[in-house]
N, C-alpha and C positions, 0 to 999 in steps of 0.2 A: 429383491430390489423391489418389486412392486408392492409386496406385502407392506414393506417398511413405507413406502409412499403412501400408501392408503391409509396407514396409522398416523403419519405425519400431518398429512391435508387437514383434518378436524382442528389439531393442535394449532396449525399456521392460521387457519381461519379465527380462532380464539384470540390469537394474539393480534390480528388486525381489528376484530370488532372491538377489543379492549382500547387499542390505539384510538379507533375512532369514536368511542363514547364519550360523554360529557365529562366523566371523572373515570380516570383509570385504576383507581383505587378508593376504598371507602374513606371518604372525608368528613370529618365533624368538626364544625365550628362552634366554639361555646363562646357565646355572648352573654356577659354578666350586667345584668340591667339593674339599676337602683333608683327607687323614689319616684317612679313615675305613674305608678297606678295600673289598675286592670285595662284600661283602655287602650294604654300603650302597649302591655303585654299581649292583649289579643291582637291588636295589630302587628307585632313581631310574629306571633304564631301565623296569621293568616300569609305574611310575606314570605315566611320560612316555607310553606307548603309550596307555595309559587316557585320560589328560588330553588327548591329541591326538583320540581318537575323541569325547570328550565337547564339546571346544572349536573343534577345528581348528588350534590352534596346536603349533607344533614345540617340543621342549626339547633344547637341544644341552647336553650332558654334559662339562665338561673336568675329568677325575679326576686328581688327582696327589697327591703327599704333602703333609703340613699346611704346612711351611715353604717348599715350593715353591708352592703355592696362595698364600700371603700374598705372595710376591715376585712372583707372577703378576698378583696384583691391581693392585699398584702400576704394572707394567709396562703394563698394558692401560689403566689410568687415565690414565697418562700419554700414551700412543699415541690416547687419545680415541676407544678401543673398549672401554669397560669393560664387565664382565659385568653380567647383570641381578640375579642372585641368588648369595648366597653361603652357606656353611653351617660357619662359623667359630664354636668355642667362645670363651669370654671372654679366656684367656690369648692365643689364636692371634689373635684380632683386636687385642687389644693396644691401642697408641695409635691405631688406625683409628678406633676407637670416638669417642675425644675429637676427632679431627682431622676428623669430620663426613662420613665415607665411607658411613653407613648412614643410612637413613630412620627416621624416628620412626613406628613401625607402630601407634600408638594411632589416629591420625586413620583409618588405612584399616581398622582392626578396627571402630571406632565406626560408620563409613560404611555398613560390610556389617551391624551390628546386632548385634555382639556385645560382651557384657559380660565383659572380662578378669577383672575380679574374682571373678566367679563361675565362671569356667572353671578358674580356676589358683590353687592355693596362694599366698600373699602372698610366701612366701619365694623362690618362683620366679620371680615378676615383680620383685622386689627385685634379683635377681642379674643380671637382664637390662635392667636401667634404669640411665640414666646421663643426671643432671641434668633429670629427668621424663620423658626420652624411652625408649620401649621399642626398642633398637636390634636386637634379635633377637625372633623370634616361636619360642617354645619347642617343641621336638620329643622330647625324652628326658631323663631325669633318671636318676642314677647315684648313689645314696646308699649311705651307709657305716652298717652297723649292727654288733652283736656276733655273729659267727658262732661257734658252739661244738661240740663232740663231745659229744653226749649221753650216750654211753655212758661216757666218763671221768667225767663229772660223777657218774654213778650208782654207778661202782665205788669213786670215794671217798667215797661217803656224803654226797655234796652234794645239795642241792635243785636241782631244774631253775630255771635262772633266770627261765624264763617263768611257771612256776608261784608264784615269788616276789613276781611283781607289783609292788606300791610297794616292797616291800623289797629290792630289786633296786638299790642304791645303791654308790656308790663303795665304802664299808668292805666291803661284801659281797662285792663283786667282788675286792677285795685280798685279802680272807681266802680265797676260793677259789680265787685264783692260787696263793696260798702252798700250800695244800693238794694242788694240782694238779701243782706243782714236785716232781718225783721224780728221785731218784738210785738207778737199778734195780741197777746193779753195783758200788755202793760204792766207787766211785773219786774220790768227793767234788766231781764235777762232774755237774748235773743232766742226764739222758737227756730228760726230758720237762719242758715249762715251762708254766707257767700261761697266759701272753700272748705272743704272737710277739713284738711290738715295743710299745712305749710311747713313742718318739720320734717325730719328724715329723709327718705326719697325726694318729697317736693323740695326739701332746701338743696340737696346734692344736685338736683337739676337746675335751680335757679344759678348754682355754680358753673354749670356748664352754659349756660345762656349768658352768662357774664364773660365768657371767654376764659375759665379758669378750669382747674382740676384740684382735686385735694392731694393728690400725690403725683410724682412725677412719672409713673408707670402704671398702667391697670394691673399687670400681674408683678407681684411680688416688688412693690416699692421700695426705693432705698432713701427717698428725701420727702419731707412734708412740705407742702405749698399752702398750709392753712394761714400763713402769714402774708399772702400775695393780695394784691388789690383787688381782683375779681372776687376771690372767696370773700373778703370784706364787703364789697357791693352786694353780693347775693345774700349774705347773712343779715345786712340791714334791712334789706327789702322784704325778708322772712319776717324779721323783727317789727317792722311796721306793721305788716299785716296781722300778726298775731297780737302784738301788745298794744299799738296805737290804735289800729282800727278794729281790733275785736271780731275779725270776720272769719274766725277759724274755727270750725268745730262741726257736730252734725254728722249726718250720713248720707251719701248719695242716693242709695237704694231706698231709703225711705223718705226722700225729700225733703229732710232737715238740712240738706247741703245742697246747694245749687249747682256745684262744680267739683270736680276731683280732678287732680292732676298725677295721682297715683294709681288709680285704680287699674286692674289688668284687663284685658279684653274678655276674660272670663265673666265680668260683671253683666254683660249684656243679657245672661240668662235671667239674674235678678231683676233686671230693670225692665225687660219684656214681660216676665210674669206678673209684674206689678201692673202692667199696662202704661208705664211713663212715656213720655213724649220727650224723648231724648235723642241727642248726636253727640258727635266727637269733632275736635278740630285740633289744628298742630297747637303746641304750646304757645301762649303770648310770648312775642318776642322780646328778647332781653336786650343789654347794651351789644351783645356779639350777635345771637343767633336764637332760633327756636329749638334747640337743642333737647333732646330727650335722653332719659335712661330706658335701655332695652335688655332684656334676658335674651339669652342665646344657648342653644343647646346643641349638641352634636355626639358624634361618634368615634370613639379612638381605637387606633390599632395598637394592641398591647406589643411592646418592644421584643418582650421576651418569649412570645406566643411560638407556635410550633408550625402554623399555618398560615403566615403572613399574605402570601400572595391570595390564597381563598379568602383570608379576612377582609383583605382590600376588595375583592369582587363583592362580599355581603355589604360592606359599607357603602361602596359604590351604587349596589342595588338599591338600597333604602335612601340615599341621599341625591342620587342623579337618575334614577330611572323614573322619567315623569309619570308613570302609573303609579309607581310606589309612593311617589311623591303626593299624587293627587289622592290616592287612597288614605294616606296619612292625614292631609287636610280634612277629608270628610268624617273622618273618625274621631281625630284628635283635636281639631278645629283650631289649630294654630297655624301663624303666617309662615308660609314656605320662604328660606332665604334665597332660592334661585328666584333671579330677577324674571325669568321667562315665564315663571308660573305665578307670580305675585297677584297679577291681575285676574286670575282665577279664582282667588279666595272669595270674593263676594258671588260668585256663581256656586260654589261648591259647599259653603257654609250659609246657613238660613239666617234669618231675622237679624241682619245686620242694619246698621244705621245707615242714612244715605250718604254721608262723608266718611264712608269707611277705610277709603284710600289714605286717609291722613295716618292710620296705621304703618302703611308701606313707607310714606314720605318722611316720616318721624325719624327713622333710622338715619336716613340720608343728610339729616340737617347738619350743619356745620358743628363739630364738638360733640355730636350726640356719643353716647358710649355705655359700656356696661359698668356694673359696680366694679371696685376696685376689690382684688384679691390680694388679701394681706394676710400670711401664714407666719409671721413672726411676732410674738408677743401680742397676738391678736386680741385676747380678753383685756389684756392692760391697756392697749390703744383705744379699744371701743369704751372702754371706762373712762379714760382721759378725756375722750371727745366727749361724751355724753354728760359727764359731771359739770364740764365747764359750759357747753352749749346750751345745758337746760337752763342755766343761769342768765343766759341771753334770752331764752323764750319767756321765762317769767318775769322778765324785765329788771331783775336785780344787777347784773352786770353789763358793762357797755360791750359792743360786739367786738370792738378793736382789743380790748383787754382779753377775754375771753379767748380770742384767736390767736393772740400772742401765748397765751399760757398752753393752748393746746398744740401750738408749733414746738413750743420747747420740749413738752413732753413727749409729744410722739416723735420728734428727731430724736430725743435719747433712747427711746424704745426702739426705733428701727436700727440705730447704731450699736446697741447691746447685743 
């Protein structure tokens, strides 16, 4: 009896130690990452090392291009060896969202005690929600604001848009753009433009600022709204700037454009390197609001993965752990969606402009939104929009006529 007890005691201690250890068996989480670049991969590798020290779990990082990662997810899914975590943005995830590839993260967050509506701006959660399910935990936002050359405004005798406050509206921007469009050599062609572009994303932002949307839903829309009054108002405003006023052209980075409505936050490196006197401001207020378009990225928990609870812990560590978020800001220099850490952005990222908080505030403007994700007849819809709207931008077709044609074509394609 004594001999058996002596043999059993080490075995019992081993069992107790296993129970008390961070991971009771070898756990490996596979994180499929695509299209984010080396800085993001390096960040994941560093965080994986910290996560392993804290939990004992290993993180296997599979890094590749965006479209390649999307294809890889389908291949791994079909082979029965799906990854546990992905980090696709909405357009890259595409129809995988509707196909149920990703878990609803709301129950996981609620179980962990998080109140998401207190942690994130509602526009961010809206962008990552499909049929009530949060398919992605946000980890960055990339909003659009109006970048402008401070000295060009001053040289033209124009008030600084920031100082204008509530008076910074569409008509004020239009008048400023006219005065900032200059022909220095007298050849009849502008050498400096007021705004770099007013089409594409700028046009879509005008629609938001007029209180409209192009479609009835952000994700997988079923109805066209191109024939609505706000879309017409926004299109006519863009047409006036481009065709009537001829204020669109040039490039913000080389000072041949005084303003940009579509530049991403990463343009600061070019502006600083050139020594420009620049700043940023919320977009000029349209008939409805100062809405902007913002990019948003996040992490998904793959529904068919084998380690869901551990996959959630990894997602939670990257997106909700304050030190992980700060490390992300420092290395990737993107704005955190966590409202409690957004004001730290200015301290963690160097060489921002004085009014950098405009980046944060832009997301919270009424009707701010991400770009729509259309996965049905996408190429045909894009072609229908561009072929008709380009005739407006060239001055060949009235806005109402072109929008009616777009609406009819897109409606048919969405029903097809």
